[in-house]
C-alpha positions in Angstrom: 125.3 121.7 133.5 122.9 121.4 130.5 123.0 124.3 128.1 120.0 126.3 127.1 120.2 124.9 123.5 120.3 121.3 124.8 117.4 122.0 127.1 115.3 123.4 124.3 116.2 120.5 122.0 115.3 118.0 124.8 111.8 119.7 125.1 111.4 119.6 121.3 112.4 115.9 121.2 110.0 115.1 124.0 107.1 117.0 122.3 107.8 115.2 119.0 107.8 111.7 120.6 104.6 112.6 122.4 103.0 113.7 119.1 104.0 110.3 117.6 102.6 108.4 120.6 99.2 110.1 120.5 99.0 110.4 116.7 96.2 107.9 116.6 93.9 110.4 118.5 94.1 112.7 115.4 93.4 110.0 112.8 90.6 108.4 114.8 89.0 111.8 115.6 89.1 112.7 112.0 87.6 109.3 111.1 84.6 109.9 113.4 84.0 113.4 112.1 84.0 112.1 108.5 81.7 109.2 109.4 79.3 111.7 110.9 79.5 113.9 107.7 80.4 116.9 109.8 82.2 118.8 106.9 79.1 118.3 104.7 76.7 119.4 107.5 78.6 122.6 107.9 78.6 123.5 104.2 75.4 125.5 104.6 77.0 127.6 107.4 78.0 127.5 111.1 76.1 125.1 113.4 76.0 124.6 117.1 77.0 121.2 118.6 73.4 120.9 119.8 72.2 121.1 116.2 74.9 118.7 114.9 74.2 116.2 117.7 70.5 116.1 116.8 71.2 115.5 113.2 73.9 112.9 113.9 72.2 111.3 116.9 75.2 111.8 119.1 75.9 113.3 122.6 76.3 117.0 122.1 78.9 117.6 124.9 81.2 114.8 123.7 80.7 115.9 120.1 81.8 119.4 121.1 85.0 118.0 122.7 85.7 116.0 119.5 85.3 119.1 117.2 87.1 121.4 119.6 90.1 119.0 119.5 90.1 118.9 115.7 89.8 122.7 115.6 93.2 123.0 117.3 94.8 121.4 114.3 93.0 123.5 111.7 90.1 121.1 111.0 86.9 123.1 111.7 86.8 126.5 113.3 85.1 127.2 116.6 83.4 130.6 116.9 85.4 133.0 119.0 82.4 134.5 120.6 79.9 131.6 120.8 81.0 128.4 122.5 80.2 125.2 120.7 79.4 126.8 117.3 81.5 125.5 114.5 82.1 126.2 110.8 84.3 124.7 108.1 87.9 125.7 108.0 90.0 125.7 104.8 91.0 122.1 105.6 87.5 120.7 106.5 86.0 122.5 103.4 88.4 120.4 101.3 86.9 117.3 102.9 83.5 118.0 101.3 84.8 117.2 97.8 84.5 113.4 97.3 84.0 113.5 93.6 85.5 110.6 91.6 88.6 112.7 90.7 89.3 114.2 94.1 92.4 113.3 96.1 90.2 113.7 99.2 89.0 110.1 98.6 92.4 109.0 99.9 91.8 110.8 103.2 88.5 109.0 103.6 90.2 105.7 102.7 93.1 106.1 105.1 90.9 107.2 108.0 88.3 104.5 107.5 87.8 102.6 110.8 88.8 99.2 109.2 92.0 100.7 107.8 92.9 102.2 111.2 91.9 99.1 113.0 94.2 97.0 110.8 97.2 98.6 112.5 96.2 97.0 115.8 97.4 93.8 114.2 100.8 95.1 113.1 102.6 93.4 116.1 101.0 90.0 115.1 102.0 90.6 111.5 105.6 91.3 112.5 105.7 88.3 114.8 104.3 85.8 112.4 105.5 87.1 109.0 101.9 86.9 107.7 99.4 89.6 107.0 96.8 90.0 109.8 95.3 93.4 109.2 92.3 92.0 107.3 92.0 88.3 108.5 92.0 89.4 112.2 89.0 91.5 111.4 87.1 88.6 109.8 87.9 89.4 106.1 89.7 87.0 103.8 91.5 89.9 102.2 91.3 93.7 101.6 89.4 92.9 98.4 86.6 91.2 100.3 86.4 94.2 102.7 86.0 96.5 99.7 83.3 94.3 98.2 81.4 94.3 101.5 81.6 98.1 101.9 80.7 99.8 98.6 81.5 103.3 99.9 85.0 102.2 101.0 85.5 100.4 97.6 84.6 103.7 95.8 87.1 105.6 97.9 89.8 103.0 97.0 89.1 103.1 93.2 88.7 106.8 93.2 92.0 107.2 95.0 93.7 105.0 92.4 92.1 107.0 89.6 93.2 110.3 91.2 96.8 109.0 91.6 96.8 108.1 87.9 95.5 111.5 86.8 98.2 113.2 88.9 100.9 111.1 87.1 99.7 111.1 83.5 101.8 114.1 82.5 104.9 112.5 84.1 104.3 109.2 82.3 103.9 111.0 78.9 107.0 113.0 79.6 109.1 109.8 79.7 107.4 107.4 77.4 106.4 107.7 73.7 103.9 104.8 73.2 103.9 105.3 69.4 106.6 102.6 68.9 104.0 100.0 70.0 101.1 98.3 68.2 99.1 97.6 71.3 99.2 98.7 74.9 97.6 96.8 77.8 97.2 98.4 81.2 97.2 95.6 83.8 95.0 96.4 86.7 93.9 99.6 84.9 90.7 100.2 87.0 88.6 102.8 85.2 91.0 103.1 82.2 91.9 106.7 82.8 95.6 106.1 81.9 94.9 104.5 78.5 92.2 107.1 77.6 94.7 109.9 78.3 97.5 108.2 76.3 95.0 107.6 73.4 94.2 111.4 73.3 97.9 112.4 73.5 100.4 112.8 70.7 102.4 110.0 72.4 99.7 107.4 71.5 98.3 108.6 68.2 100.0 105.7 66.3 99.0 102.9 68.7 96.4 100.5 67.1 94.7 99.3 70.3 94.5 100.1 74.0 93.2 97.4 76.4 92.2 98.2 79.9 92.5 94.9 81.9 91.1 94.3 85.4 89.0 92.0 87.5 85.4 91.4 86.3 83.8 93.2 89.2 86.0 96.3 88.4 85.4 96.3 84.7 81.6 95.8 85.1 81.4 99.1 87.0 83.2 101.1 84.3 81.4 103.7 82.2 81.5 103.1 78.5 82.4 106.8 77.9 85.5 106.4 75.5 84.7 107.4 72.0 88.0 106.1 70.6 87.3 102.8 69.0 90.9 101.7 69.7 90.0 101.4 73.4 88.4 98.5 75.1 87.8 97.1 78.6 88.6 93.4 79.1 88.0 91.5 82.3 90.2 88.7 83.7 92.7 87.8 86.3 96.4 88.1 85.5 97.3 85.3 87.9 95.3 82.8 85.7 97.3 81.2 82.9 96.7 82.7 79.4 94.3 85.3 80.7 96.4 88.3 79.9 95.7 89.8 76.4 98.5 89.7 73.9 100.4 92.9 73.2 103.8 94.4 72.7 103.5 96.9 75.6 102.2 96.5 79.1 101.8 99.0 82.0 101.6 98.2 85.7 100.8 101.2 87.7 101.0 100.8 91.5 100.1 97.2 91.1 103.1 95.1 92.0 103.6 96.7 95.4 100.4 95.0 96.5 101.9 91.5 96.1 104.8 89.6 97.6 107.7 88.4 95.5 106.2 85.0 94.8 103.0 86.6 93.4 105.0 89.1 91.4 107.0 86.2 89.8 103.8 84.3 89.1 102.3 87.4 87.3 105.5 87.9 85.3 105.6 84.3 84.3 102.1 84.6 82.9 103.0 87.8 81.2 105.9 86.1 79.4 103.3 83.9 77.6 101.4 87.0 76.2 104.1 89.6 75.5 105.6 90.0 72.0 109.2 88.9 71.9 110.3 92.5 71.4 107.8 94.0 73.8 108.3 96.1 76.8 106.8 96.3 80.3 106.6 99.6 82.2 106.3 99.5 85.9 105.2 102.6 87.7 105.6 102.1 91.4 107.2 103.2 94.6 111.0 102.8 95.2 111.9 103.2 98.9 114.9 105.4 99.2 117.0 106.9 100.7 117.4 105.4 104.2 116.7 107.4 107.4 114.6 110.0 105.5 110.8 110.6 105.9 109.1 109.2 102.8 105.6 108.1 102.1 106.5 104.7 100.7 107.9 103.6 104.1 104.4 104.1 105.6 102.7 102.5 102.7 105.0 99.5 103.2 103.4 98.9 106.6 99.9 98.9 105.0 101.2 96.5 102.3 102.4 93.9 104.8 99.3 94.4 107.0 96.5 94.4 104.4 97.8 93.0 101.1 100.8 90.8 102.0 102.6 93.2 99.6 105.8 95.1 99.7 107.4 98.4 98.9 110.8 97.8 97.3 114.2 99.4 97.2 116.2 99.4 93.9 118.0 96.4 95.1 114.8 94.5 96.0 113.3 95.4 92.6 116.5 94.0 90.9 116.4 90.9 93.0 112.8 89.9 92.2 113.1 90.8 88.4 116.4 88.8 88.2 114.4 85.7 89.2 111.8 86.4 86.5 111.8 85.8 82.7 112.4 89.6 82.3 115.4 91.9 82.5 115.6 95.5 83.6 116.5 97.9 80.9 116.3 101.0 83.1 115.2 102.3 86.5 114.3 105.9 86.8 113.9 107.3 90.2 111.9 110.4 89.0 113.3 113.5 90.6 110.1 115.5 89.6 107.8 113.0 91.3 107.5 112.3 95.1 105.5 109.1 94.6 106.3 107.3 91.4 109.4 105.7 89.8 109.7 104.0 86.4 111.1 100.6 85.7 111.4 99.3 82.1 111.5 95.6 81.4 111.9 93.4 78.4 112.3 89.6 77.9 115.7 88.1 78.6 
């Protein structure tokens, strides 16, 4: 005879598995609400579904059913007295902030229809060993998708900027850049990391800061840094002799977007530019431990789907670096950080 505890556990397990199975309904429902700008439309106060449907050119009853469903998980609030009248909840109010520095950009990025659709090709990716999240949608790469959708591109770059802003204090806690003459941030996007280092006591002695990224990224950057040690330089770190010379390089959430062969190609190019006594600092995910919920495991599926990249364990990081011109000086799995770890390299 089954015990009451076992019966309750069985129900709990069934409910959990069902939540996993229908999880896509939540992400797609949120995606549609964001596409229709519902959080922004409710900023001025409660509105009925009839009003919202007229503004968004949608079917009022079906829109009601969508918002009603989202309200059950805390996104929007339906009026207790008036059916079909909604206002922003604490959560949906957060979704109205899409400024350049807001982490909400990542919510818009992750719930974008093309990002969600890419997971329809996960099975094909697993079967073939090749990334199909973008190519099966008609894009040559995620980068082409970003170029064709300027709003999505802004969500991506703003998300990366926000991640950096979140991590700056941790980076400065562990690294004093004053021992270096010049610091280059490879794939530095808007340059927020180097600008912060330049302002800090950890970068006061550095003679030059170079923010290096692809031409289309650098061309969008605002020239708002008054420190004459700072400069934006465009190029491609996979092209031979394109990387500026320096004695310190940072790579922040860059290498996880590439497979091992591409990482080795980048490091071979970097060898040609780095000072013989220089150092490379990699800020990236380290997947660990096993059988434990952790964001890098989910990001890993996005990497294989959309970038042909890879989230790596400590062993996998060691394996790929061992095949490069560099050696690992230290690996710090940062206990005070849920997302980022620090790997220090120097030439062999």
